[in-house]
N, C-alpha and C positions, 0 to 999 in steps of 0.2 A: 700488339702494335700500332699505332696509327699513321698513317701517311702525313706527309707535310699538307696543310689546306693555306688558301690565299684567304686573306682577311682584307675586308674593305667596309668602309660605314658609308659611302656613297657621296662623300665629300662635302657632310652636313654642318652645322654649326657647333658649339661647344656643349650643348646640351644632349645633342644626339650623340656626340663623341662619348660623353659620360656613361651614358645609357649604353652605348655599344660595348664600351670598356667593361661595364658591370656586367652585360650578358654573355661576354666573351669570359670574363673571370669566371662566371657560375659554369659556364661549360668546362673550361679547363679543370675545375675543381672536380665535377662530375668525372671527368675521364680520368683524372688521379684517384679518386676514390673506387673507381670501377677496377682499375688494373693494378692496384696495390697489393702487395704481397701480406701474408701473415707470418709473423714470428712467433712462436709460441715461448712464453715465460716460464721457465721450470728453475725452483729452486729446492735443492735436496735438503733437508732438515731432519737432525735426528735428535731426540730429547734423552738425557741421562740422568738418572737419581745418584746424588753424591751424597754422602753420610757429613753432617755439618760439622764434625771432628774431624774431616781430611782436609788440610790445609797445603797450600802451596803447590797446588796441580795447576801447570801453566798450558793454557789452551792457544794453538797456533790456528791461523787461518790457511795457512798453505804447508805443504808438507807433512810432516808428523803431525796427526791431530792434537796429541796430549803429550806433555812432557812430565814426567814424573822425578825427574833429576832432584828439586827440590822440596818434595812432598813430604810430608809427616802427618803422624796422629796427634792431635791436639788432645790430651787427657783431662 
């Protein structure tokens, strides 16, 4: 963590103030980029084969993955 720093542009005109703010913005971006954390992104995926003649199988996003209550074999 960085300490608090004092900022001064020397009391110049508007052009100097804009260039100062631009450079300060770049410094702030560099500090954020240097100290940011990394969060891994992970998604668990499974592939299943299902016979085309099996109908009515319900897939859920949470809880029980598959519900076979209304499943049937179409002949």
